[in-house]
N, C-alpha and C positions, 0 to 999 in steps of 0.2 A: 504493499499500499504506500502511496505517496503521502508523506506527512505534510500537514499544514505548517507554514513558517511560524516562528514565534511571534505572537501578536495577542493583543487583548481582544481581538475580534474573532467571531465565528466565521469560517469560510462561507461565502455565498455562491451557490451553484445555480446557473441560469440556463435551463435547456431551451433549445430552439427547434421547433418541429418543421416549419416551412420557412426556409431562409429568405425567400423573396418577400414574404409577408412580415417576418418578425425580426430578422437578424439585426438590422440597423437600430431598431428601437431597443432591443435587448442589449445590444452593445453600448448604446447610450446609457442604459441603466447600469451596466457593468462599469463604465468609465466613471460615472458619478459615485458609484459605491467605493471606488478607490479614494475619493476625497474624504471618506469616513473611515478609511483604514481597513475596509473589508478585504481580506484575501478573496479574490473573485475568479471563478472559473465559468467560462461560457462555452457552449458547444452543441453539437447535434444531439437531440434528445435520445435517439436510438443508441448512439455511441456512449452517451453518459449513463444510460441504463446498463449497457453492456459492461462498462468499466466501474460501476458503482462501488464495488468492493476494493478497487485500487486507488480510489480518490479519497481525499480527506473527508471526514464526516462534516457535514455543514447544513446550512439552511438551503433547501431546494425550492425554487419558485416554479411551481407546476402550472400547466396551461389548461387545466380542467380537473374536475372531480367526478368523472364518469365511473361506472362500475367496471369498465374495461381496465381502468387504472389501478384497481384494488390490489391485484397481485404484486405489481411493482411497488406500490405504496407500502405494502406489508414488508417486502424485501428491504426497502429503504429504512423503514421504521426499525426493523430488527438490526440493521447495520448501525443504527444510532443517528440517522439523519433527523432533522426537523423539517416538516413540510408546510409551506404556505402555498396559496394558489390564487390565480386569477382564472378567468375563462375566456379564451380568445373568441368563443362562439356566443358569448352572452350579449353582444351588442345587437346582432341581427338574428332573429329567430322566428319560428312560425307562430307559436302561441305558448302561453304559460304551461298548459298540461303537456304538450309535446316536449317543451324544454325540460320540465321536471322529470319526465320519463327517460329522456335520452341523455341528459347532461348531469344529473345529480344522483349520487349514490350514498346512501346512509352509511354503509360500511367504509367507503372511501373517505367520507367526510370525518369519520371518527379519528382518522389518522392525520388530519390537517389542523394546524394551529391558528391560521388566520386566512381570511378571504379578502381579496382586493377587488372591488367592484369598479366597473366602467363609470358609473354615476348613479343618480337617484333611482332610475328605472331598474337597474341591475340589483340595487339593494332591495327594492320592492319585490322583485322577482324571487330573490333568494328568501326573503323574509316571509313571503306568502306560501312557500313550499309546504305541502301537507306533511312532509317528514319531519324528523327532529333536527332542527338547525341550531346546534349548540356551539357553533364556531363564530368567533368575533368577525364582524364584517365592517370594512372601512371603504367609503367611496373615494378611492385614491385617484381614479382615472387609470388609463392604460398608456404605457410608454409609446405605443404606436401613434397616439394622438399628439404627443410632444413634437414629433417630426412634421406635423402639419401646422404648427404654430408659425407665426410670422418670423420669429427669430431664426427658424431653421429652414426658411424657404430657399436660402442660398445653397443648401445641401443638394437640392434637386436641380438647381438652375443649369449648371453646366451639362449634366446628362440630358436634361430636357432640350436644351439648345442643340446638342449633338443629334438627338432623335429627330427634331424638326429639320435640322440641316439635311438629314438623310432622306426624310419622307415628306417634307413640306407640311402643309395643313393636312392632318390625317384624322380620320374617325376611328376611335378605339372601341371595339366590341369586346366587352368582358363577359365571358361565359362562366356559369356556375352550375353546370348540369352533371356534376359528378354522381348524382344519385340515379341517373338513367343512362349516362354515357360512360359506362364503367371503363377504367383503365385495366383493373384486375377484376374480371367478372366473377372470380371464385370467392371474392372477399365481400361478405355482407357487412354493411355499415350498421352502426347503432340505430340510425333512423330507419333503415330497412327492417330491422328486427322489430322496431316499434310498429311499423306498418303491418308486418305479418301478424304480430300479436293482436292488434286491434282491427284487423281486416280492413285497413285504410287503403284499399286498392285505388280509390279515387286520387290519391296523392301521385302514385306512379303514372296514372293516366294523364293527370294534369301536367306533370313535369315532362312527360314524354311528348305531349302535344306541343308544349312551349318549345322544347328542344327542336323539334321538326320545324316549327314556325321560324325559329331563329336561323336554322340552316337554310330555309327557303328565302329569307330576306337578304342573305349575303349577295347573291347575284342581282337582286332588285336594286340594292344600294350601289353596287359596283357599276351597273349600267346607268343609273341615274346620275352618278358623279364619276364619269370616266377619267377625269383629271385629278381626282382625289384618291389618296391611298387609304384603304381600309385595313386596319390592323386587327386581326382576331387574336385575342389572348385567352386561351382556354385555362380552366382551373387545373392545377397540377394533378388532381385525382381523375381527370378525364382522359379518354382516348382521343388524342389530338388528330388521329387519322380521319375521324369523321369530318372535322373542319377542313383538313387538307383536301379531302375528296370534294367537299362542297365548293371549294375555291380554285380547283385545279385548272379550270379553263378561263380564269379571270386574272388578267395581268396586273390589275391594280389592287389585288387582295393578297395579303401575306398573313400566315399563321406564325406568330412569334410568341414564345414564352421565354423571357430573358430578364434576369435581374429583378430588382424591386419594381413594383407597379407604380410607385409614386412619380418617378420622372416621366413615365408614359402618360400618367394622368395629367401632370403639369404641362406636358407638351401637346396634348391632344386638343383639337378644335372642339370636339364633343365626345362624350362617353355614352355608349349604348349598352343597356343591360336590362335585366328583369330581376329585382329583388336581390341585388348583389351588394356586398359590403363596400365595394369600390365606389359606389355612388356616394356613400358618406364621405369617403376620403376625397373624391372629386369635388364635392360641395365645399369642403373645408379649404381646398386648394383654389377654389374659384373657377373651376372648369364646369360648364353646364352639362348635366347628365340628362339623358332621355330614357325613360322606362318604356320599352315596347311591350304592350299588354294586349295582344290580340285575343287572349283567353283569360278570363278573370275567375278567381275562386275565392270565396270568403274564408274558406278553411285553409287553403294551401298557398296563398300569396303572402310574401313577407312585406309588411307595411312600410317600415321606416325608409329603406332605400328608395322605394317608389314615391314616397311623400316628399323626398328631397329632390325630385326630378320633374321635368316636364313629362307628360304622358302622351303616348300615341297608341291607338287601338287598331289602326289599319296601316297597311304599307304606305298608302297615299299620305296619311297624316304624319307618319314617320319621316318620309322624304320631305314633306313640307317643313317640318321642324328643323331638319338637318339643313335644308336650303336656307332657311332664315338665319340659322346659326352661322353658316359659312359666309353669308353675305353681311353679317353684322346687324340683322334686323330682329334678332330674338330678344324679347323682353323678359329678363330674368328676375325682375324686382319682386314679383309676387312669390316666386319659388324661394327666393332668398329670405323673405320675411317669414314665410311659413316654416322654412327649415331652421332658422335661428330660434323660433319659439319651440319647435320640437326638440332640438338638440340641448336646450337649457335643461330639459328633464331627463335627457339620456346620458349626457356626458358630464363628468366632473368639471369644475371651472377650467376654462381654456386660457385664462390669463393668470398672472401672479406666479406662484410656485409651480414648477413642472410636476406632472403626474409621477415621473420617475422619483422625484424627491419625496413625494407623499408615500410612494410604495416603500422607499427606504426607511421612512419614519416608522411605518408599521413593522418592518423587518427588524428594526432596532430592538423591539420589545420581545423578540422570539429568542429562546435559548435552547440549546441542545438537551436531549434527555440525559439523565444521570448515567454515568458509566460504571458505577460501582455495583457490587453484588455478583455472586456466583451465577445466579440464574441468567442475569443480563449478559454476562461474559460468555457463558456457554451458548446462549441464543445467537449472539453476534458471531461467534466462531462457526457455528453450524450454518448460519446464513451465508457467511463468506465462502465456506466450502460449496454450498449450493450454487452460489453465484459463479464460482469458477467453473463448475460443471455446466451451468447454463451458458456461459460465454463460449466454452468449447463446442457445445452443441449448436449454438447460433452461428458461430464462425464456420462450422462444417456445413450447416444447412445453407448458408449463403453461397457456398460454392456449388451446390447442387444445381443441375440444369433446370429442374422444375421451379427453382426459385429466381429465375432470370427476370421475370416480371417484377417481383418484389424488389430485387436489387436495382432495377431501372427506376422504379417508383421512388426508392429512397434517394437515389442519385438526383432525381428531378426535384424532390423536396428539399434536399440539402446536398448540393454538389460538393466535391472535394475542395476544401479551402486551404490555402497556404498561410503561413505567418504573414507574408507580405500582403495578401488579400485583406486580412483582418486589420493589420496595422494601417493600411491605406484608408480603410473605412473609419477607423478610430481617428485618424488624422483629419479626415474630411469633417467629422463631427466637431472636432475642436476648431477647425477653420470656420465652420458655420456659426458657432456660438462660443463666446468666452466663458460660458458657464461650464464648459466641458474641459476637464483637465487633460494634460498630456499624459499618455500612458505608453507602456511597452507591452508587447504581445509575445508570449512564449508558447510553443506547442508542447502539450503534455502527451497526448495520444492523437491519432488521426482525427481531425475535426473536433478536438477538444483543446481549448486554449486558456492559459492563465493571463489575466489582465492585471497589470500592476501599475501603480503610479510611477511616473518617470521621475528619476532623481534629479534634483536641481543641479545645474552646472554641467 
C-alpha cells in the first residue's frame, strides 16, 4: 500500500467516471483542496476501485449512492475509507419516484457520511425520499457549475475559438439516447431494471420514437443549411455507428465525441437536444438551446433542460428557429428570464464562494473511522486480500476477447491520460482564475494521479 505523506490532513480521493463531463471540474476541486493541505488523489473511478487497497485510506467523494455501488462501498468501508457523495445525475431526472428507485439505496447510504446537493431542489428530492435518510445533506453546489461561472469563461475560450476556426458557425446536436441506442447491448442499466420491474414499457417506446425522430432530422437540417456544419455529439454510452450511418451521405455533418463538451457549447451557434443536461450548461454559457419535441410524454420527458430552451414540435418549426438563430433574429429574452427563475431553485448560489469551496467545507468535518481493535484489523486485512484477488480477476477479465466492448467503453469514458495531460489542465485552470493554486501532478498508477501544492520558489 502507498502510504499517505506526513500531514495533519486526511487524504482526499476524487473519482472521475466520465472524463469529458467531470475531469476538469474535479481537478479544480483537487487543486483547491491543496490550499487546505489535503493530500489529494484524482483518477479514473474504475482504476481507483481496482487499486483501493494499494492507496492511502482517505475520504472518497463518490458520484452517487445507487444500490449498484453497495458492494464497492462495503469494500471501501472495510478498508477504512470514509465516504461522502454527490450525485452527478440529480440535476436532471425524470420524476421523484423514478429517481428514488434508480438512484438511492438505503444500504449504500448507511455507509456514507455526508451528501453534497446541487441546490435546493436536490435537497428537497433527497429529503422527500420515503426511505431512511439519516445522512447530513448540504446544498454545496457541484464543481461542474464552477466552470460555467464568468471567472472561468477564459478556460473554454481558446478551445472554442479553435473549434469555430475549424467549423465556422456550427449547430451542435447533443444526443442522450443511451437507454435505447446501446453501446453494450448485454448490459442492463438501472433505469432499464426499473422499467422491467414496473412494466414501464411506454418509456422505451417513447425514447425509441424520439431517437428515430432525431436520426431523421439530421438530413433535414443538413439540406436546409448546406453551408453550415452540423456536429453530432453522441452520449458516451451510445452506439455512435447509428449516427454515423444517418450522416454518411451528408458532407456537412460530422459525428464527433472529443474532449469536454463545454468548448463545443461555447463555440456553437445553437444547441439541439431533448431533455439533455447540456442544455443547462449551454444556458449558463449563453448559447441558445433548442429542444426538439416532436413527441411529448408527461411521464417520460425531462422538464428542466426543455424549459431552459426554445421548443420546436415539427421539422419546419425547428428549421425556422435555427434560421432565426443563425441570422441573429432569435429573441432569447423570455427563455433567459424563465431559466434564471428556474435555476434559482435548482442550483446553489452561482456567485460568491465557489461550489468547490463549499464541498471542501463539508469534507473538512469528515474523519476516518477508528483503526484500533482486533476485529477492525482482521476485517481490513481480509478485505485487502479479497481486493487483491478481485484486482487479479478484473485484470485477467479485461484481456478476454468477450470484454472488448467493455474495454472500449471504459476507454471512451476515461481515455489514457499522461502526467503532462493532467498538468496542462491544472495549469489552464490556474490561468483562468487566480483562485486556483499552482500544483504539480504525479502519476501513482495508470490514470491515477497525486495532486500537490507547488512549492514556492
